[in-house]
N, C-alpha and C positions, 0 to 999 in steps of 0.2 A: 418278304419279297427278295429280290436280288437284282443284279445287273450283270449280264454276260454279253459279250460282244465278240464276234469273229469277223475278220476282214480278209478278203482275198484280193490281192493286187497282182500286177504282172510280176512283181518281185518275190511274192510268196504269201505267207499268212501272218496275221497278227491276231492273237486271242487275249482277251482281258476278262477277268472275273473279279467282282468285289468280294469282300470277306465277311460282311455283316449278316447275322441271322437274328430274327426276332420271333418271339413266341409270347403273345400277349404283351405283358409289360416287361418281359425279360429280353435282354439283348446279349448276344455273344458273337464269337468269331469262328469261322470254319473255312476250310478250303473247298471251293466249288469247282475247281479245275483239276481234272485228273488226267495225267499223262500215262499212256500205255504203249507197249511195243518195245522193240529193241533197236539200238543203233540209229541209222537214218530212217528206218521204216517205223514211224511212230504216229500216234494220233492222240487227240484230246477229246474228252467228254466234259461238257459243262451243262449243268441242269438248273432249272428254277421250278419251284412248286414244292410239293410235299417231300421232305427229305426221306421219309420212310418208304415212299414209292421208288425213289432213286436207289436206295440201298437194296430194296428187294429185287429190282431189275438187274442190278450189278451182281447180286448173289446168284440169281438164276443164270446169268451169262456164264459165271464161273462153274456152277453146277453142271451145266450142259456142255462143258468142255470147250467153250469158245476161246478161252484164254490159254489153251494147251500149247504145246511146243510149236505146232504148225501155225496156230493163230489165224488171224485174218489176212487176206491177200489184197483186199481193196477197201477203200472207205465205204463204198456202197454195201459191201458185205457186212461191215460193222453196223451200218444203219439198218439193214434188213433184219439182222439178228436182234438189235436193240428194239425195233418196232415189234417183232414177234414176241419177245419176252414181255414188253410193255402191255401188249394185248392180253397175254396170259395173266399178268398181274391184275389187269382191269376186270377180267372174268371173276377172279377170286375176291377182289377187295372193293370194287366200285360200289356195290350195294351197301356194304357196311359203312364205308366212308361217307356216302351221301346221306345215309340214315343218321349220321352224327352231325348233320348240317355242315359238312365240309364238301369241297369240290374235288373231284378226281382230277388233279392238276399236276402234270409233269411235262415240261418242255425240255428239250435237249438240243445243244449244239454239238455236232460231231464233225471234226475236221482233221486233216492231215494228209499224208502221202505214204501209201504202202507199196508193196512190190509190184503189183499189177496196175498201179495208177500212173498215167502219163503225166499228170500234173496234180498239184495239191488242190484240195477242194473242201467245202464245208456244207453240211446239211443241217436243216432245222427239223427236228422230229416233234410232232404234235402229240397230245395225250391219246389220240385215237390210233397212233402208230403210223400214220401217214407222214409224208415229209416233202420238203422243197429243197432245192439246191441253189447255192449262190451262183450268180452269173455276172457277166461283165457290165450289164446295165444296172444291176443292183449288187455292188461288190461287198456288201456286208449283210449279216444277219444278227439279230439281237433278241434276247429273251428277258423276261422279268419286268422291271419297271422301266420300260423302253421309251415312253413318250418324251421325256425331257432330253434324252441324249440323241434323238433322231435328227433335229433340225441342222445341227452343225455337220453331221455326216451327209445328209441329203444335199446340203449346199456345197460342201468342200471336197468330199471324197469321190474319186474316180478310179477306174480300174488301172489307169496309168500313173496314179499317185505314187511317188517314191515311198519305200517302206519307212524311212525316217519320218516323213510327213504323216503317213498313215498312223504311225505309232503315237504321234502328238495328237492327232485327231481322236484316236481311241481314248487317250487320257482326258481330253477336253469333253468328250461325250460322257464319259464316266463322271467327271466333275460336275457337269450340268445335272445329271441324274442325282448325284449325291447332294448337291446344294438344295434341290427342290423336293427330295424324297427322304423321309426319316429312316426308311428301312434299306437304304443303300449306303455303304460306307467302307472305310478302310479296314484292313489292308487290301491291296489289290495284287492279284497274280497276273503276270504278263508272260506270254509265250510267243516266240516268233519262229517261223521256218523260212529260211532264205533259199530261193532257187539258185542263187549265185554259187553257194558252196554246199548246198544240201544239208545244212546244219540246223539243229534245233537249239534254241537258247531260251532260258527261263530267268525270271526275276520276281521277287516279292518286294513291294514298296509300301511303307506305312505313312501315316499322316505327316509326321515330322520331317520326312525325307523329301517332301514335295512342297514345302513352304514357298520357295522361290517361284515355282511355277504357278501356284495359286495367286500369289501377290501380283506377278507379272500379268496374268490373265485378267484379274479384277481391275487393275489399273488401265490396261489397254481397252477393255470393253467399255469402260466408263468414258474414256477419252474419245473412242470412236462414236459413241452415242452423242456426245457433246459436239463433235465435228460434223454430224449429219446436216446437210443443207436445210435451211429454215423454210424455204418455200415448199409447198404453196399454202401451208396452213397457219403459220405463226402470226401473220398480220391479222388474221380473222379471229384468232382465239386467245391472243395475249395482248395486254395493254401496251401502248407505245412505250418504247424505251425500257422494256422489261429487262431487269438486271439478270445476267446469266451467271449462275454459280456452278462450278465443277466440283463434285464430291468424289473423292478417290478413296476407296477403302484400302487400308494398309494393315489389316489385322490378320491376313492369311487365312481367312475363314474358308 
């Protein structure tokens, strides 16, 4: 599995992809976020599902000249081409893949800002080649092992959320997925696009670089749970004078 997240706020874009890959009992690391384009006109592609399908779609895009000098002029044109090639791959490979008891599974997040785009945007492409676009009511899209990372985004992320705050929420969303899913893990690739200066920025972070953030979050979330008001259930389900203990993890897990 994997965990990839793309956020669109008023300030720009935040993209995050984990780096863990699993195959049976084998575990490794790979880069799931690909940056394409030149200068300020760039876009990213993040995928979850069968790596072989991702590689074949990207190879077909190159074969058919989509990455030539002129390139793409809008993110929608990238999404349209990706969906077209994905459907071509499905015609060729779906039957053999499903005969091997595997699912034809490739989801993609494609986002950025190109020459004809008035604003940055993100699309989610499904295995059938159809897609949805991020909007102000739902300012993020995610693929892979998404269930554990959704609650904090649904509660705290808004279109008007400052990028600094959105970046922290992206990390906490990943950390929730990592903590509860064995096939999501470090390193993480981070990419941002700022509407303020039109610049793209990238970083890769590994487990040991985020110890302080993990410890801070583990401590705070435990303290918040302890501070939750007792009413209305405590008197009904706990014995009188129940001793309260606060357990704070400090192992950086």
